[in-house]
N, C-alpha and C positions, 0 to 999 in steps of 0.2 A: 504494500500500500504506500502511495506517495505521502510525504510528510513535509509540512512547513512549520517554521517557527514564527509566530505572530506576536508582535508587541502591542500592548495596550496599557494606557495609563489608568491607575486605580482612582479615577475621579469620583467614584461613589461605590458604596458596598454592593450595588447591583451588577457591577461590571463582570465579575466572574460568573454570575448566573446567566447573563446575556450570552457570554461566549461558551458556556456549557451547552446552551440551547443550540447555538449555531454550530458548535463542534459536532454535535450528534448528527445534524443534517449533512455536514460536509463528509463525515466519516462514512455515512451511508452511501456516499457517492465516490468513495475511494480516496478521500483526502483527509489525512489525520492532522489535527492541529496540536502543536506544542505551544501552549500559551506562556508568554514571558511578560509578567506584569512589572510595571515601574511605578514608583510613588509620584513621579513628576515627568513632564515631557522632555526635559533637557537630557537626563540620563538615557531616556528611550531613544532619542535622536542619536546620541553618541553610540549607543549599542548598535543601532541600525547602520550608521556610517562605517563602523568597524566590522560589519558583517556578522554580528552575533545574533541578529534576527533577520529573517528573510523579508517579512512584510510588516509595515507599521501602520497602525490606525491613528491618523494624525488629526489633531485639531487644526484650526486655521494657521496659527503661528507655527505649529509643528510642521505643517506642509511648507511654509515659506522657508523655515530653517533647513528642512530636509533638502529642498530645492537648492538652497544656497550652498550648503556644505557638500552636497552631491554634485555640484556644478551642473545641475539640470539633467544628470544621467539616470535618475531614478525612473522606475516604471510607474506611471500614474493611473489612478482610478481603481475601482468605482467609488461612488459616493451615495449618500442617502438622497432621496428625492427632496427632502427638506433642507438639504445643504446647498442647493444650487444658488440661492439668493437670500441673503439676510442683511440686516442693517443694525447700526447702533443708534442710540438716541442721546440727545442732550436735553436734560430736564431743568426746569426752573420752578420757583415757587409761584403759585397762582397769583399772588399779590405783587410779584416782581414787575418792575418797569421794563424789563428786558423783553422786547417783542420781536427781535430779529437777530440773526447771527452777528450783524454789525454792532449790535448793542452789547456784545460780549467784550468789546474793547475796554481794557482797564479793569476787567473783572478777574475773580479767582474761580477756577473751575476744578471740581473734585473728580479725579479719575481713579480707576482701579489700580492694581499693581502695575509696576513699570513695564512688565512684559505681557500684560493682558491685551490680547488682540481686540476683543470686543469693547473692553472698558477703558482703553487708553489709545492704542496704536491707530485703530480705525478712526475714532473721533478726532484725534489730533491731525491725522492725514487729511480728513475731510475739511477741518477748519483751515488748514493751510491752502487747500484748493479754493476755499472761499475768501482767501486774502488775509487770514489772521495767522500771524507767526507766533509760535510759542516763545515766551520770554519777552517779546517786544509788545505784543498786543494784549496778551493775557498771561496770567500766572497759573501754574498748576499746583495742585495739592494731591498727593498720591495716598491711596488707602489700600493696605494689603491685609491678608488674612492674619489672624492671631498665630503666633509661633507654634502653638500646639494644634492648629487646625489641620486635620488629616484629609478631609474631603471637601469639595466645593470651594477651593481656595480662591479662585477668581470671583465667584459669585459673592463670597464674603467681602471682598474689597469693594465691589459695586454696591453692596448693601450699606457698607460704612459710608461711602460717598453720598448715598441717598440720605442717610441719617444726618450727615454733616450739612446737607442742603436744607433739610427741615429745621435743623438747629441754627441756621443762618451763619454757619462757619464758612461756607462757600456760597458763591452767587449762582452757580449752576453745577450740575453733575452729569456724568456720562454713564451709560450702561448699554448692555446688549438688549435688543428689542424682545428677544425670547425671554430674557430674565425679567424684563418689565412686565410682560404679559403674565408671567407666573406670579409676580408680586400682586398684580391687580386682582388675581383670582385666589390669593392666599390671605385669609383673614388675619394671619399672624404678622403680616407686614403692612404697615400703614403708608399708603400713597396719597392720602387725603392732603389737599393743599399743594399738590404738585401737578404741573402740566408739562406736556412735551413741547419744547421750543422748536426742535427740528430733528429730522432724520438724516443720517449720513447717506451717501450713495451706496448702492448695494455691493456686496462682496460675497464670495463663496465661503463655505465653512469646512466641514470635515471631509477627508478623502484618504483612501488607501494609497500606499506607495510600496513598490517592490524594490528590493536592492538591485543595483545595476548589474551585479554578477549572478543574480538568480536566473535559473533556467527559464527562458521565456515561455516554453510550453507548460511548465509547472505553474507559472504565474497566471497564464491565460486560463488554465484549468480552474484555479481559484476564482478568477474574475468571472468566468462563465457561470460557475455554480452560484456565486453571489447574485449575479444579474438574473438568474432564473429562480431565485428564491421567491416563493409565492406565499403571501400572507394567509391564504386559506389552508396552507399545510399545517397540520397540528404540531409538527415538530418544531416549527419556527415562529408561530403566531405570537407566543409569549415574548420571545426574544425581540421580535420586530416591534412589538408594542413598547417594550421597555427601552428600546433604542430609538423610539420616536420616528419611525419611518413607515411608509406605505410600500415602497419598493426601492431596490437598489438600482441606480442608473449609471450610465457611462460617465466617467470622470470628466469634468470640465475645468480646465486650469486657466481659462482666459479671464476670469473674474476675480483674480487675487491682486490686481494692480493697486487698489487702495491700500492694502496691507503691505505689499512690497515697497511702495513708495514711503509708507509710514516707517517701516523698519529702517530704510536707508536714511530718512530724515532724522530719526531719533537715534541712529547708530546702534540699533539693538544688538547686532552681532559683534560689535566692538565693546559693548558694555555688559549687557545681561548674560552673554555667553562667554565672557572672558574666563579663562582658566579651565573650560570644558575640554576634555581630551578628544578632539575630533581628528580623524585622519582618513583619507581614502586614496 
């Protein structure tokens, strides 16, 4: 039986359960998964570049970093149907006199962690496209997860930025649109008194990548099986629901420009990735 090593970040306690479900389906079709879990995406990318895993399930910054350190040689796709287009938001208080992006000049904006694609990189890249330069036109204040936070580290930072906005510690805050929609429907999180000022331009989200040296036929077998996964199949319905998708689709890599530009602008690979042992 063919076998692949697949890397995934333990972003929540449900991750092993999701891949247990998908692993049964793949094994039934002659492809065995050896799961390699990582606490965070940076060591996962390093493991991928060093060839210690064959395929990596990347978040948006994970993909940009993989593409950067692989010099574009990685094998791309597929992705969830819900990953093709997403956005980040900039929020203000309902009683704020900020009515447009231009009104953010001279203000302090709360962002997530410095390497949060949704909570910092995409919004700052968008603001730059709108003519606002970080440090010149506005100041940033970053919010990260608590040191002992194990899961949901990026969402924790965005929640802190939201609370800082409500507490009038910042004039605006940034977050992922998916996160905001979850907040609105979650009675434990108070979004009263907050309104959406603007949405960023769209960008893509999660995507699989295969190692440049992986056998192309083996990778294509994995891709074909994922693309043919059917939500009506009792073997995978639970995993697909937990992974928040209706179907796997062909990977699209032409909608990551906002994030790529943001990483270059913020020098993410010279700062947040400093000291990581990459080589290929």
